[in-house]
C-alpha positions, 0 to 999 in steps of 0.5 A: 421798686419802681423806676425813675421815669415811672416815679417822675411821671407819678409826680408830674400826674399829681402836679397837673391835677388840681384839687377837687373844687366844688362847682358854681351854684352851691347851695345850703338846704333851710326851711325846705328850700335851696338857698344860694351861697352868700344868702342870709335867711331866718332859720328855725332853730332849737333855740328860736329863729336865728339869722344865718348865711350860707357859706362854704366850709372846707369845700362843703356848704354850711350854715353860719349863724349871725349875731343879728337877730332876724328882721321883723315887721310891725305895725305902729299901734294906731294901724292896729287899732284901725284894723281891729276896728275894720277901718283899714288904712287911710 
């Protein structure tokens, strides 16, 4: 059985030690790149492309799938016709 001073010393040591926190600059791995925490990307998943944000969960980084669709860029039909006919933009 330990003496009281040894028990108190153990309690003090554990009280002074904070929880192990992850460092700054945490990243998620996605699409072959390191993505900083808080950034959103369009991830390729088994069910198609999904918009996801890099977040921290229980001291680990993880992807949170968002309800929004991945952004896409489109050209108006007139611009597409001009490109197909070799006219370019005017």
